[in-house]
C-alpha positions as CSV (number, residue, x, y, z in Angstrom):
1,X,159.0,-35.9,46.3
2,X,155.5,-37.4,45.9
3,X,152.8,-34.9,45.5
4,X,149.9,-35.2,47.9
5,X,146.6,-36.3,46.3
6,X,144.1,-33.5,46.2
7,X,141.1,-34.0,48.5
8,X,137.9,-34.8,46.6
9,X,134.7,-32.7,46.9
10,X,133.0,-35.3,49.1
11,X,135.7,-35.2,51.7
12,X,135.8,-31.4,51.7
13,X,132.0,-31.2,52.1
14,X,132.0,-33.7,54.9
15,X,134.7,-31.7,56.8
16,X,132.8,-28.4,56.3
17,X,129.5,-30.0,57.3
18,X,131.1,-31.6,60.4
19,X,132.6,-28.2,61.5
20,X,129.2,-26.5,61.2
21,X,127.4,-29.3,63.0
22,X,129.8,-29.2,65.9
23,X,129.6,-25.4,66.2
24,X,125.8,-25.5,66.2
25,X,125.6,-28.3,68.7
26,X,128.0,-26.4,71.0
27,X,126.3,-23.0,70.8
28,X,122.7,-23.8,69.8
29,X,121.4,-24.7,73.3
30,X,122.4,-21.2,74.5
31,X,120.4,-19.4,71.8
32,X,117.0,-18.1,72.9
33,X,113.9,-16.7,71.2
34,X,113.0,-13.3,72.4
35,X,109.3,-12.4,72.5
36,X,108.2,-8.9,73.3
37,X,104.5,-8.2,74.0
38,X,102.9,-6.3,71.1
39,X,106.2,-5.8,69.4
40,X,107.3,-9.1,67.9
41,X,110.8,-10.1,69.0
42,X,114.2,-11.5,67.9
43,X,117.0,-13.6,69.1
44,X,119.5,-13.7,72.0
45,X,121.9,-16.0,73.7
46,X,123.0,-16.9,77.2
47,X,126.6,-15.9,77.7
48,X,127.2,-16.5,81.4
49,X,126.5,-19.5,83.7
50,X,124.2,-17.4,85.8
51,X,121.7,-16.6,83.1
52,X,122.7,-13.3,81.6
53,X,121.5,-13.0,78.0
54,X,122.8,-10.8,75.2
55,X,120.5,-9.3,72.5
56,X,120.1,-6.2,70.5
57,X,118.8,-3.0,72.0
58,X,116.3,-2.5,69.2
59,X,114.7,-5.8,70.0
60,X,113.9,-5.0,73.7
61,X,114.4,-1.3,74.2
62,X,111.7,0.3,76.3
63,X,109.6,-2.9,76.1
64,X,108.1,-5.1,78.9
65,X,107.4,-7.8,79.5
66,X,110.0,-9.9,77.7
67,X,110.0,-13.7,77.4
68,X,113.0,-15.8,76.5
69,X,112.4,-19.3,75.2
70,X,115.1,-22.0,75.0
71,X,115.4,-24.5,72.2
72,X,113.8,-27.2,74.4
73,X,110.7,-25.0,74.7
74,X,111.2,-23.8,78.3
75,X,110.1,-20.2,78.6
76,X,111.3,-17.6,81.2
77,X,110.6,-14.1,82.1
78,X,113.6,-12.0,81.0
79,X,114.4,-8.9,83.1
80,X,116.2,-6.0,81.4
81,X,119.6,-5.5,83.1
82,X,120.9,-2.7,80.9
83,X,120.5,-1.2,77.4
84,X,122.8,0.8,75.1
85,X,121.1,2.0,71.9
86,X,124.4,3.6,70.8
87,X,125.9,0.1,70.3
88,X,122.6,-1.6,69.8
89,X,123.2,-4.0,72.7
90,X,121.2,-5.0,75.7
91,X,121.6,-7.5,78.5
92,X,118.7,-9.5,80.0
93,X,118.7,-12.0,82.8
94,X,116.7,-15.2,83.2
95,X,116.4,-17.6,86.1
96,X,117.3,-20.8,84.3
97,X,119.3,-23.2,86.4
98,X,121.7,-25.4,84.5
99,X,121.1,-23.6,81.2
100,X,123.8,-23.9,78.5
101,X,125.8,-20.8,77.7
102,X,128.1,-19.7,74.9
103,X,131.6,-18.2,75.2
104,X,132.6,-14.8,73.7
105,X,135.6,-15.2,71.5
106,X,138.3,-12.7,70.5
107,X,137.1,-10.8,67.4
108,X,140.7,-9.5,66.8
109,X,141.7,-13.1,65.9
110,X,139.2,-13.6,63.1
111,X,140.2,-13.4,59.5
112,X,138.3,-12.4,56.3
113,X,137.2,-15.5,54.5
114,X,136.8,-17.8,57.6
115,X,133.5,-19.6,58.1
116,X,130.8,-17.7,60.1
117,X,127.7,-19.4,61.4
118,X,124.5,-17.5,62.5
119,X,121.9,-19.1,64.8
120,X,118.6,-17.3,65.4
121,X,114.9,-17.1,64.9
122,X,114.1,-15.4,61.6
123,X,110.4,-14.6,61.2
124,X,109.8,-16.8,64.2
125,X,111.3,-20.0,62.8
126,X,113.1,-21.0,65.9
127,X,116.7,-22.1,66.0
128,X,117.5,-21.5,62.3
129,X,121.1,-22.0,61.2
130,X,122.8,-20.2,58.3
131,X,126.4,-20.3,57.3
132,X,128.8,-18.2,55.2
133,X,132.1,-16.4,55.6
134,X,133.4,-13.3,57.3
135,X,133.2,-10.9,54.3
136,X,135.0,-7.9,55.8
137,X,136.2,-6.5,59.1
138,X,136.2,-3.0,60.6
139,X,133.1,-1.7,59.0
140,X,131.1,1.2,60.4
141,X,127.3,1.2,60.8
142,X,124.9,3.9,62.0
143,X,122.9,2.8,65.0
144,X,119.3,3.8,65.4
145,X,120.3,6.4,68.0
146,X,122.4,8.2,65.3
147,X,125.8,7.3,66.6
148,X,128.3,5.5,64.4
149,X,129.2,2.0,65.5
150,X,132.8,0.9,64.7
151,X,134.5,-2.4,64.4
152,X,131.5,-4.1,62.7
153,X,131.8,-7.5,61.1
154,X,130.3,-8.0,57.7
155,X,129.2,-11.5,56.8
156,X,127.2,-13.2,54.0
157,X,125.6,-15.7,56.5
158,X,122.0,-15.0,55.7
159,X,120.1,-12.9,58.3
160,X,116.5,-11.9,58.3
161,X,114.1,-10.1,60.7
162,X,114.2,-12.1,63.9
163,X,117.9,-12.9,63.6
164,X,118.7,-9.7,65.5
165,X,120.5,-10.3,68.7
166,X,121.6,-13.9,67.9
167,X,125.2,-15.0,67.8
168,X,127.6,-15.2,64.9
169,X,130.1,-18.0,65.7
170,X,133.2,-19.7,64.4
171,X,133.5,-23.4,63.6
172,X,135.0,-23.8,67.1
173,X,131.7,-22.5,68.6
174,X,133.1,-19.2,69.8
175,X,130.8,-16.2,69.5
176,X,132.6,-13.5,67.4
177,X,129.6,-11.2,67.0
178,X,126.0,-10.3,67.8
179,X,124.0,-10.1,64.6
180,X,122.4,-6.7,64.2
181,X,121.5,-5.6,60.7
182,X,121.0,-6.3,57.0
183,X,120.9,-4.0,54.0
184,X,117.8,-4.5,52.0
185,X,117.1,-5.2,49.1
186,X,120.8,-6.3,48.8
187,X,121.6,-10.0,49.4
188,X,124.5,-11.2,51.5
189,X,125.2,-7.8,53.2
190,X,124.7,-8.7,56.9
191,X,126.4,-7.2,59.9
192,X,127.4,-8.2,63.5
193,X,128.7,-6.2,66.4
194,X,132.2,-7.6,67.2
195,X,132.6,-9.7,70.3
196,X,135.3,-7.5,71.8
197,X,132.9,-4.5,71.7
198,X,130.2,-6.8,73.1
199,X,132.3,-7.9,76.0
200,X,133.1,-4.3,77.0
201,X,129.6,-3.0,76.7
202,X,128.0,-6.1,78.4
203,X,130.4,-5.8,81.4
204,X,129.4,-2.1,81.9
205,X,125.7,-2.9,81.5
206,X,125.9,-5.6,84.1
207,X,127.8,-3.3,86.5
208,X,126.0,0.0,85.9
209,X,122.9,-0.8,83.9
210,X,124.0,1.7,81.2
211,X,127.0,3.0,79.4
212,X,128.3,6.3,80.7
213,X,129.5,8.8,78.1
214,X,130.6,12.4,78.3
215,X,129.1,15.4,76.5
216,X,129.8,19.1,76.1
217,X,126.4,20.3,74.9
218,X,126.7,21.5,71.3
219,X,124.7,20.9,68.1
220,X,127.0,20.8,65.1
221,X,127.5,19.8,61.6
222,X,130.5,18.7,59.5
223,X,132.1,21.5,57.4
224,X,135.2,21.7,55.2
225,X,138.1,23.8,56.4
226,X,139.7,26.0,53.6
227,X,143.2,24.7,52.7
228,X,144.8,28.1,53.3
229,X,143.4,28.1,56.8
230,X,144.5,24.5,57.5
231,X,148.0,25.3,56.2
232,X,148.2,28.5,58.3
233,X,147.4,26.6,61.5
234,X,149.2,23.4,60.6
235,X,146.1,21.3,60.8
236,X,146.3,17.8,59.4
237,X,142.6,17.6,58.5
238,X,140.3,19.1,55.9
239,X,137.1,19.3,57.9
240,X,135.8,20.1,61.4
241,X,132.6,20.5,63.4
242,X,130.7,23.8,63.0
243,X,129.0,24.7,66.2
244,X,125.4,25.5,65.3
245,X,124.0,25.9,68.8
246,X,125.0,25.6,72.4
247,X,122.9,24.4,75.3
248,X,122.5,26.9,78.1
249,X,124.5,26.0,81.3
250,X,126.4,23.3,79.4
251,X,130.1,22.5,79.6
252,X,130.5,24.2,76.1
253,X,128.8,27.4,77.3
254,X,131.0,27.5,80.5
255,X,134.1,27.0,78.3
256,X,133.2,30.1,76.2
257,X,132.4,28.2,73.0
258,X,130.4,30.3,70.5
259,X,128.0,29.7,67.6
260,X,130.1,29.6,64.4
261,X,133.2,28.2,66.1
262,X,134.7,25.2,64.2
263,X,136.0,22.4,66.6
264,X,139.1,20.9,65.2
265,X,140.7,19.1,68.2
266,X,139.8,17.7,71.6
267,X,142.5,16.8,74.1
268,X,145.0,17.2,71.2
269,X,143.2,14.6,69.1
270,X,142.0,15.7,65.6
271,X,138.2,16.1,65.2
272,X,137.2,15.9,61.6
273,X,133.5,15.4,62.2
274,X,130.7,14.7,64.6
275,X,131.5,11.0,64.7
276,X,135.1,11.6,65.8
277,X,133.9,14.0,68.5
278,X,131.5,11.3,69.7
279,X,134.4,8.8,69.9
280,X,136.6,11.2,72.0
281,X,133.8,11.9,74.5
282,X,134.2,8.7,76.6
283,X,133.4,8.2,80.2
284,X,137.0,8.8,81.2
285,X,136.6,12.5,80.2
286,X,133.6,13.1,82.6
287,X,134.7,15.9,85.0
288,X,138.2,16.2,83.5
289,X,139.4,19.6,82.3
290,X,140.1,19.1,78.6
291,X,141.7,21.3,75.9
292,X,139.2,22.1,73.1
293,X,140.8,23.7,70.0
294,X,138.6,25.8,67.7
295,X,138.8,28.0,64.7
296,X,137.0,31.3,65.4
297,X,137.0,33.2,62.1
298,X,140.6,33.0,60.9
299,X,142.0,32.6,64.4
300,X,142.9,29.4,66.2
301,X,141.9,29.3,69.9
302,X,142.3,26.9,72.7
303,X,139.5,26.7,75.3
304,X,139.3,24.5,78.4
305,X,136.1,22.4,78.7
306,X,135.0,20.0,81.4
307,X,132.8,17.4,79.8
308,X,129.8,16.2,81.9
309,X,128.0,12.9,82.0
310,X,125.7,12.7,78.9
311,X,122.0,12.3,79.5
312,X,121.6,11.2,75.9
313,X,123.5,10.7,72.7
314,X,124.4,14.2,71.5
315,X,127.9,15.7,71.8
């Protein structure tokens, strides 16, 4: 058997360069510069043929007017369609006939180590391209609203202020994430919201203008559960949510929840902390009678709560 000759560095570099160039030529025309009056701006990208634009919530939240500028210099008024601070995503719409648009890929198919390319407008330098790799998958990141965002992609493709809302793409030109944050002063710690999350949130924002979530009306904090108590009640967790206060006329008040109760389960699912309680309070639970398991002193009790539609981001 004749061993294959190893590829030289020049050939490898050319292949890598060609892949990045092709991805940028495919996605680049869909990337827009977002300008917000008196607030700076960021990046975004057209993701449908009829002019819907994705960006970050923190770029456009509660701001008008907004302008979206294409790479060829054409500028359009961008109308806010919907905004979800809890996932840091927003959808705008521009009236731009025949504008290019980028396709959302499947973030479940990406692998750690594959090439990731970011296109955006850092510090106003329009249509800047950076490249790196997917550093990790399934990270969690706290949004500005306080909720935990799951399924976050970590990359070392350089991001700076102004990149927010721009696409993270593969060498095939598929958008696998929306760039959202960096950790300063660290270098190479950059994050993007996974495209599968983006697809779900964007569809709801286009349909409803917002994301509906349920709530029960409590303020709580994470607390440890003593081992003897966990063993006595056969709980497979070491912490729960201590109820600090309850809103009047809330679902929690109607269910008979009390200050000092420790929530350990909702609908049979373990609740080890506030973030897990948030995850369980989805729109499907609005108006649906749900079992809430609490520890009251040393006793385990089951209450029935009917979550209502949340007016904000508290549980």
